[in-house]
N, CA, C and O atoms as a GROMACS GRO file, in nm:
protein
  348
    1MET      N    1  16.060   5.039  23.647
    1MET     CA    2  15.892   5.000  23.569
    1MET      C    3  15.938   4.950  23.473
    1MET      O    4  16.041   4.980  23.413
    2ALA      N    5  15.810   4.812  23.436
    2ALA     CA    6  15.843   4.734  23.291
    2ALA      C    7  15.835   4.782  23.188
    2ALA      O    8  15.768   4.885  23.177
    3LYS      N    9  15.877   4.745  23.115
    3LYS     CA   10  15.831   4.840  22.930
    3LYS      C   11  15.749   4.711  22.915
    3LYS      O   12  15.772   4.595  22.948
    4THR      N   13  15.625   4.782  22.840
    4THR     CA   14  15.451   4.681  22.807
    4THR      C   15  15.562   4.650  22.615
    4THR      O   16  15.664   4.718  22.603
    5ILE      N   17  15.545   4.602  22.557
    5ILE     CA   18  15.551   4.560  22.426
    5ILE      C   19  15.380   4.506  22.374
    5ILE      O   20  15.292   4.438  22.426
    6ALA      N   21  15.394   4.568  22.268
    6ALA     CA   22  15.231   4.599  22.203
    6ALA      C   23  15.236   4.424  22.139
    6ALA      O   24  15.333   4.377  22.080
    7PRO      N   25  15.116   4.356  22.168
    7PRO     CA   26  15.144   4.234  22.057
    7PRO      C   27  15.113   4.243  21.938
    7PRO      O   28  15.021   4.308  21.888
    8LYS      N   29  15.208   4.161  21.879
    8LYS     CA   30  15.209   4.140  21.697
    8LYS      C   31  15.073   4.158  21.672
    8LYS      O   32  14.993   4.101  21.746
    9GLN      N   33  15.033   4.227  21.582
    9GLN     CA   34  14.921   4.209  21.511
    9GLN      C   35  14.866   4.054  21.429
    9GLN      O   36  14.935   4.038  21.328
   10GLN      N   37  14.786   3.967  21.443
   10GLN     CA   38  14.739   3.847  21.400
   10GLN      C   39  14.714   3.897  21.320
   10GLN      O   40  14.681   4.015  21.336
   11PHE      N   41  14.713   3.823  21.148
   11PHE     CA   42  14.641   3.868  21.045
   11PHE      C   43  14.580   3.756  20.969
   11PHE      O   44  14.648   3.687  20.893
   12MET      N   45  14.467   3.740  20.986
   12MET     CA   46  14.380   3.636  21.000
   12MET      C   47  14.287   3.623  20.813
   12MET      O   48  14.221   3.704  20.748
   13PHE      N   49  14.319   3.514  20.796
   13PHE     CA   50  14.267   3.474  20.597
   13PHE      C   51  14.154   3.424  20.616
   13PHE      O   52  14.137   3.348  20.712
   14VAL      N   53  14.017   3.465  20.498
   14VAL     CA   54  13.931   3.424  20.521
   14VAL      C   55  13.910   3.400  20.403
   14VAL      O   56  13.963   3.474  20.320
   15GLY      N   57  13.833   3.300  20.362
   15GLY     CA   58  13.754   3.284  20.213
   15GLY      C   59  13.669   3.382  20.162
   15GLY      O   60  13.618   3.468  20.233
   16SER      N   61  13.651   3.370  20.025
   16SER     CA   62  13.568   3.472  19.963
   16SER      C   63  13.414   3.494  20.008
   16SER      O   64  13.354   3.599  19.987
   17ALA      N   65  13.334   3.334  20.098
   17ALA     CA   66  13.229   3.342  20.067
   17ALA      C   67  13.188   3.399  20.247
   17ALA      O   68  13.085   3.444  20.297
   18VAL      N   69  13.295   3.375  20.292
   18VAL     CA   70  13.320   3.455  20.429
   18VAL      C   71  13.317   3.590  20.428
   18VAL      O   72  13.238   3.659  20.493
   19LEU      N   73  13.422   3.637  20.337
   19LEU     CA   74  13.444   3.779  20.288
   19LEU      C   75  13.325   3.888  20.253
   19LEU      O   76  13.310   4.009  20.272
   20GLU      N   77  13.240   3.770  20.185
   20GLU     CA   78  13.155   3.841  20.121
   20GLU      C   79  13.004   3.833  20.232
   20GLU      O   80  12.894   3.887  20.218
   21ALA      N   81  13.037   3.775  20.302
   21ALA     CA   82  12.923   3.755  20.376
   21ALA      C   83  12.922   3.873  20.531
   21ALA      O   84  12.815   3.923  20.568
   22ARG      N   85  13.036   3.899  20.595
   22ARG     CA   86  13.088   3.961  20.657
   22ARG      C   87  13.075   4.135  20.599
   22ARG      O   88  13.014   4.220  20.664
   23LEU      N   89  13.122   4.154  20.510
   23LEU     CA   90  13.102   4.272  20.424
   23LEU      C   91  12.976   4.299  20.337
   23LEU      O   92  12.953   4.398  20.266
   24ASP      N   93  12.882   4.166  20.362
   24ASP     CA   94  12.746   4.209  20.279
   24ASP      C   95  12.795   4.228  20.139
   24ASP      O   96  12.725   4.312  20.081
   25LEU      N   97  12.910   4.170  20.051
   25LEU     CA   98  12.890   4.190  19.920
   25LEU      C   99  12.819   4.072  19.850
   25LEU      O  100  12.774   3.966  19.894
   26ARG      N  101  12.824   4.125  19.726
   26ARG     CA  102  12.779   4.044  19.580
   26ARG      C  103  12.923   4.010  19.539
   26ARG      O  104  13.028   4.074  19.539
   27LYS      N  105  12.887   3.876  19.503
   27LYS     CA  106  13.008   3.841  19.400
   27LYS      C  107  13.047   3.899  19.339
   27LYS      O  108  13.168   3.880  19.342
   28THR      N  109  13.011   4.002  19.245
   28THR     CA  110  13.059   4.097  19.157
   28THR      C  111  13.108   4.182  19.203
   28THR      O  112  13.186   4.229  19.120
   29GLN      N  113  13.110   4.266  19.348
   29GLN     CA  114  13.135   4.333  19.433
   29GLN      C  115  13.267   4.285  19.466
   29GLN      O  116  13.362   4.361  19.482
   30ARG      N  117  13.276   4.108  19.479
   30ARG     CA  118  13.373   4.106  19.548
   30ARG      C  119  13.496   4.088  19.442
   30ARG      O  120  13.609   4.128  19.469
   31VAL      N  121  13.470   4.036  19.345
   31VAL     CA  122  13.577   4.082  19.247
   31VAL      C  123  13.632   4.228  19.159
   31VAL      O  124  13.725   4.262  19.086
   32GLU      N  125  13.548   4.265  19.200
   32GLU     CA  126  13.569   4.457  19.158
   32GLU      C  127  13.679   4.480  19.269
   32GLU      O  128  13.769   4.561  19.249
   33LEU      N  129  13.668   4.393  19.412
   33LEU     CA  130  13.810   4.450  19.492
   33LEU      C  131  13.893   4.359  19.470
   33LEU      O  132  14.006   4.383  19.511
   34GLN      N  133  13.876   4.260  19.421
   34GLN     CA  134  14.022   4.138  19.390
   34GLN      C  135  14.064   4.220  19.266
   34GLN      O  136  14.184   4.198  19.252
   35LYS      N  137  14.021   4.310  19.164
   35LYS     CA  138  14.092   4.356  19.055
   35LYS      C  139  14.146   4.468  19.116
   35LYS      O  140  14.238   4.522  19.055
   36GLN      N  141  14.109   4.519  19.231
   36GLN     CA  142  14.157   4.692  19.283
   36GLN      C  143  14.290   4.633  19.369
   36GLN      O  144  14.405   4.655  19.330
   37LEU      N  145  14.263   4.567  19.472
   37LEU     CA  146  14.388   4.519  19.594
   37LEU      C  147  14.468   4.413  19.493
   37LEU      O  148  14.420   4.324  19.424
   38PRO      N  149  14.621   4.456  19.511
   38PRO     CA  150  14.710   4.415  19.466
   38PRO      C  151  14.705   4.195  19.548
   38PRO      O  152  14.664   4.176  19.662
   39CYS      N  153  14.744   4.096  19.474
   39CYS     CA  154  14.785   3.972  19.483
   39CYS      C  155  14.913   3.980  19.518
   39CYS      O  156  14.959   4.076  19.456
   40PRO      N  157  15.007   3.923  19.594
   40PRO     CA  158  14.945   3.847  19.719
   40PRO      C  159  14.900   3.932  19.836
   40PRO      O  160  14.829   3.866  19.912
   41LEU      N  161  14.917   4.045  19.872
   41LEU     CA  162  14.910   4.123  19.980
   41LEU      C  163  14.757   4.115  20.050
   41LEU      O  164  14.732   4.091  20.169
   42TYR      N  165  14.678   4.137  19.962
   42TYR     CA  166  14.542   4.154  20.014
   42TYR      C  167  14.474   4.031  20.001
   42TYR      O  168  14.383   4.014  20.081
   43TRP      N  169  14.502   3.922  19.901
   43TRP     CA  170  14.458   3.792  19.849
   43TRP      C  171  14.519   3.723  19.765
   43TRP      O  172  14.563   3.777  19.664
   44PHE      N  173  14.537   3.568  19.793
   44PHE     CA  174  14.580   3.453  19.727
   44PHE      C  175  14.521   3.366  19.705
   44PHE      O  176  14.430   3.335  19.782
   45GLN      N  177  14.544   3.305  19.612
   45GLN     CA  178  14.520   3.198  19.552
   45GLN      C  179  14.603   3.082  19.504
   45GLN      O  180  14.693   3.093  19.421
   46PHE      N  181  14.555   2.940  19.579
   46PHE     CA  182  14.729   2.889  19.550
   46PHE      C  183  14.692   2.821  19.399
   46PHE      O  184  14.581   2.815  19.346
   47PRO      N  185  14.797   2.781  19.359
   47PRO     CA  186  14.839   2.771  19.222
   47PRO      C  187  14.736   2.639  19.192
   47PRO      O  188  14.729   2.544  19.269
   48GLY      N  189  14.674   2.649  19.093
   48GLY     CA  190  14.574   2.528  19.014
   48GLY      C  191  14.433   2.514  19.081
   48GLY      O  192  14.346   2.438  19.040
   49GLY      N  193  14.420   2.611  19.210
   49GLY     CA  194  14.289   2.629  19.334
   49GLY      C  195  14.197   2.711  19.245
   49GLY      O  196  14.220   2.774  19.141
   50ARG      N  197  14.057   2.685  19.335
   50ARG     CA  198  13.947   2.766  19.265
   50ARG      C  199  13.950   2.857  19.396
   50ARG      O  200  13.956   2.977  19.370
   51LYS      N  201  13.948   2.825  19.520
   51LYS     CA  202  13.938   2.861  19.637
   51LYS      C  203  14.039   3.030  19.649
   51LYS      O  204  14.155   3.016  19.610
   52VAL      N  205  14.007   3.151  19.690
   52VAL     CA  206  14.069   3.249  19.725
   52VAL      C  207  14.070   3.292  19.850
   52VAL      O  208  13.964   3.293  19.913
   53PHE      N  209  14.195   3.339  19.911
   53PHE     CA  210  14.187   3.364  20.056
   53PHE      C  211  14.204   3.483  20.091
   53PHE      O  212  14.302   3.530  20.034
   54TRP      N  213  14.122   3.601  20.201
   54TRP     CA  214  14.166   3.707  20.202
   54TRP      C  215  14.215   3.745  20.318
   54TRP      O  216  14.192   3.698  20.430
   55ASN      N  217  14.302   3.854  20.280
   55ASN     CA  218  14.354   3.886  20.415
   55ASN      C  219  14.266   3.984  20.506
   55ASN      O  220  14.271   4.107  20.501
   56TRP      N  221  14.177   3.902  20.597
   56TRP     CA  222  14.101   3.994  20.668
   56TRP      C  223  14.129   4.125  20.718
   56TRP      O  224  14.054   4.216  20.682
   57GLU      N  225  14.233   4.148  20.800
   57GLU     CA  226  14.213   4.286  20.926
   57GLU      C  227  14.278   4.362  20.774
   57GLU      O  228  14.241   4.480  20.774
   58LEU      N  229  14.363   4.328  20.645
   58LEU     CA  230  14.422   4.446  20.534
   58LEU      C  231  14.282   4.512  20.435
   58LEU      O  232  14.266   4.630  20.402
   59VAL      N  233  14.205   4.409  20.407
   59VAL     CA  234  14.090   4.456  20.349
   59VAL      C  235  13.963   4.528  20.406
   59VAL      O  236  13.880   4.596  20.347
   60GLN      N  237  13.971   4.496  20.531
   60GLN     CA  238  13.872   4.584  20.636
   60GLN      C  239  13.920   4.697  20.662
   60GLN      O  240  13.851   4.797  20.679
   61ASP      N  241  14.078   4.692  20.669
   61ASP     CA  242  14.134   4.880  20.735
   61ASP      C  243  14.097   4.938  20.572
   61ASP      O  244  14.009   5.024  20.576
   62TYR      N  245  14.131   4.917  20.475
   62TYR     CA  246  14.181   4.966  20.353
   62TYR      C  247  14.009   5.002  20.317
   62TYR      O  248  14.000   5.106  20.252
   63LEU      N  249  13.883   4.939  20.345
   63LEU     CA  250  13.716   4.950  20.320
   63LEU      C  251  13.706   5.056  20.394
   63LEU      O  252  13.619   5.137  20.362
   64ILE      N  253  13.810   5.091  20.537
   64ILE     CA  254  13.700   5.187  20.636
   64ILE      C  255  13.826   5.286  20.603
   64ILE      O  256  13.763   5.382  20.558
   65ASN      N  257  13.986   5.330  20.596
   65ASN     CA  258  14.052   5.408  20.589
   65ASN      C  259  14.103   5.447  20.486
   65ASN      O  260  14.182   5.540  20.504
   66GLY      N  261  14.087   5.408  20.367
   66GLY     CA  262  14.140   5.382  20.280
   66GLY      C  263  14.300   5.383  20.253
   66GLY      O  264  14.370   5.321  20.332
   67ASP      N  265  14.363   5.453  20.141
   67ASP     CA  266  14.487   5.376  20.109
   67ASP      C  267  14.614   5.471  20.201
   67ASP      O  268  14.737   5.479  20.192
   68GLY      N  269  14.519   5.529  20.282
   68GLY     CA  270  14.640   5.640  20.383
   68GLY      C  271  14.757   5.584  20.451
   68GLY      O  272  14.800   5.468  20.442
   69PRO      N  273  14.812   5.699  20.534
   69PRO     CA  274  14.936   5.661  20.598
   69PRO      C  275  14.876   5.575  20.701
   69PRO      O  276  14.972   5.503  20.730
   70ASN      N  277  14.788   5.541  20.766
   70ASN     CA  278  14.736   5.460  20.913
   70ASN      C  279  14.731   5.344  20.799
   70ASN      O  280  14.815   5.263  20.840
   71HIS      N  281  14.680   5.297  20.686
   71HIS     CA  282  14.677   5.193  20.635
   71HIS      C  283  14.797   5.128  20.590
   71HIS      O  284  14.819   5.008  20.605
   72GLN      N  285  14.896   5.232  20.521
   72GLN     CA  286  15.009   5.203  20.513
   72GLN      C  287  15.074   5.151  20.606
   72GLN      O  288  15.125   5.043  20.577
   73ARG      N  289  15.097   5.200  20.739
   73ARG     CA  290  15.151   5.128  20.873
   73ARG      C  291  15.121   4.962  20.827
   73ARG      O  292  15.202   4.873  20.798
   74LEU      N  293  14.993   4.961  20.834
   74LEU     CA  294  14.916   4.858  20.909
   74LEU      C  295  15.028   4.750  20.783
   74LEU      O  296  15.125   4.677  20.807
   75VAL      N  297  14.977   4.776  20.687
   75VAL     CA  298  15.062   4.689  20.538
   75VAL      C  299  15.196   4.668  20.581
   75VAL      O  300  15.238   4.553  20.562
   76GLU      N  301  15.297   4.772  20.649
   76GLU     CA  302  15.406   4.750  20.692
   76GLU      C  303  15.382   4.637  20.795
   76GLU      O  304  15.425   4.525  20.770
   77GLN      N  305  15.316   4.663  20.913
   77GLN     CA  306  15.315   4.592  21.014
   77GLN      C  307  15.260   4.445  20.946
   77GLN      O  308  15.348   4.365  20.977
   78TYR      N  309  15.182   4.392  20.888
   78TYR     CA  310  15.167   4.273  20.789
   78TYR      C  311  15.305   4.200  20.713
   78TYR      O  312  15.334   4.080  20.710
   79LEU      N  313  15.365   4.295  20.666
   79LEU     CA  314  15.501   4.271  20.601
   79LEU      C  315  15.580   4.232  20.663
   79LEU      O  316  15.655   4.148  20.613
   80ALA      N  317  15.606   4.290  20.854
   80ALA     CA  318  15.726   4.254  20.902
   80ALA      C  319  15.641   4.127  20.962
   80ALA      O  320  15.676   4.115  21.079
   81THR      N  321  15.542   4.025  20.929
   81THR     CA  322  15.562   3.892  20.974
   81THR      C  323  15.574   3.802  20.941
   81THR      O  324  15.578   3.697  21.006
   82LEU      N  325  15.588   3.827  20.775
   82LEU     CA  326  15.619   3.735  20.705
   82LEU      C  327  15.785   3.699  20.721
   82LEU      O  328  15.871   3.781  20.752
   83PRO      N  329  15.810   3.527  20.687
   83PRO     CA  330  15.942   3.527  20.656
   83PRO      C  331  16.050   3.562  20.588
   83PRO      O  332  16.057   3.523  20.472
   84ASN      N  333  16.143   3.632  20.637
   84ASN     CA  334  16.250   3.666  20.562
   84ASN      C  335  16.282   3.592  20.472
   84ASN      O  336  16.354   3.512  20.532
   85PRO      N  337  16.277   3.535  20.282
   85PRO     CA  338  16.324   3.482  20.203
   85PRO      C  339  16.475   3.464  20.207
   85PRO      O  340  16.534   3.356  20.194
   86ALA      N  341  16.539   3.598  20.230
   86ALA     CA  342  16.711   3.599  20.251
   86ALA      C  343  16.759   3.496  20.373
   86ALA      O  344  16.873   3.451  20.384
   87ALA      N  345  16.659   3.471  20.452
   87ALA     CA  346  16.727   3.407  20.577
   87ALA      C  347  16.764   3.267  20.566
   87ALA      O  348  16.818   3.210  20.661
   0.00000   0.00000   0.00000
């Protein structure tokens, strides 16, 4: 019997306007969320740029499940998708 491997989680990034629209947030609520969640794990901004990009899956999971063990597993999955800087 062939072993099936679960597909890797795809982590999509969205801009602030999309995040606000999908979650029905006001700008002030998004700014508070940005203060709560660490950069660059949940969001990032290119140097000198104005646009903020959000890790949609992580933010959504955090808002639904909080910072519990299940969410930490998703964070670990995300970190595993990043290139190894030592390589």
